C-alpha positions as CSV (number, residue, x, y, z in Angstrom):
1,M,-3.9,4.6,18.0
2,G,-0.5,4.2,16.3
3,D,2.2,6.8,15.7
4,P,1.2,9.2,12.9
5,A,4.9,9.5,12.0
6,Y,4.9,5.8,11.0
7,D,1.9,6.3,8.7
8,L,3.7,9.3,7.1
9,A,6.8,7.2,6.7
10,V,4.7,4.7,4.8
11,V,3.6,7.4,2.4
12,T,7.1,8.8,1.8
13,R,8.8,5.4,1.8
14,G,12.3,7.0,2.3
15,F,12.4,8.8,-1.0
16,R,14.8,11.7,-1.1
17,R,12.1,13.8,-2.9
18,P,8.7,12.7,-1.7
19,F,6.1,13.8,-4.3
20,K,9.0,14.7,-6.6
21,R,9.6,17.9,-4.6
22,D,12.6,18.9,-2.7
23,S,10.5,20.0,0.3
24,G,8.1,17.1,-0.1
25,L,8.4,15.9,3.5
26,R,8.1,19.3,4.9
27,L,5.0,20.0,2.7
28,L,3.4,16.7,3.9
29,L,4.2,17.6,7.5
30,D,2.7,21.1,7.2
31,A,-0.5,19.7,5.4
32,Y,-0.8,17.1,8.2
33,A,-0.6,19.8,10.9
34,A,-2.9,22.1,9.0
35,A,-5.5,19.3,8.9
36,G,-5.5,19.0,12.6
37,G,-2.7,16.5,13.2
38,R,-0.1,17.1,15.9
39,P,3.1,18.7,14.8
40,L,5.8,16.1,13.8
41,S,9.4,16.6,13.1
42,P,11.1,15.3,9.9
43,S,13.5,13.3,12.0
44,R,10.6,11.4,13.6
45,V,9.3,10.4,10.2
46,Q,12.8,9.5,9.0
47,F,13.3,7.2,12.0
48,F,10.4,5.2,10.8
49,E,11.5,5.4,7.2
50,L,14.8,3.8,8.3
51,S,12.9,1.1,10.2
52,I,10.7,0.2,7.3
53,L,13.6,0.1,4.8
54,A,15.8,-2.0,7.2
55,A,12.9,-4.5,7.7
56,Q,12.5,-4.7,3.9
57,L,16.2,-5.5,3.6
58,E,16.0,-8.1,6.3
59,C,13.0,-9.8,4.6
60,A,14.8,-9.8,1.3
61,L,17.9,-11.4,2.9
62,A,15.8,-14.0,4.8
63,E,13.9,-14.9,1.7
64,G,17.0,-15.1,-0.5
65,R,15.8,-12.4,-2.8
66,D,17.9,-9.8,-4.6
67,V,18.7,-7.2,-2.0
68,Q,20.3,-4.6,-4.2
69,G,17.3,-2.3,-4.4
70,A,16.7,-2.5,-0.6
71,E,20.3,-2.0,0.1
72,S,20.6,1.0,-2.3
73,R,17.5,2.7,-0.7
74,L,18.7,2.1,2.8
75,S,22.3,3.4,1.9
76,S,20.7,6.4,0.2
77,I,18.7,7.5,3.2
78,L,21.6,6.9,5.6
79,G,23.8,9.0,3.4
80,R,21.2,11.9,3.4
81,L,21.1,11.8,7.1
82,G,24.8,12.0,7.4
83,T,25.2,8.6,8.9
84,G,26.2,6.5,6.0
């Protein structure tokens, strides 16, 4: 019912090397398509990764928790996408 790209973003969690592989996201997308899922682009998954990380940062700020980890992960993915 939801967007499968969101579900895959939950799995990858914005890591640069999902599953400790340089092509981890591509391998995940290929396996998903081979299992009968609709083809998804890496950018669609990355959109949801950004959304999830931004929400984590917002929660950390609202709750007064240390935001260094959330800031670092968000900054890292933005840098990889060429927007940071």
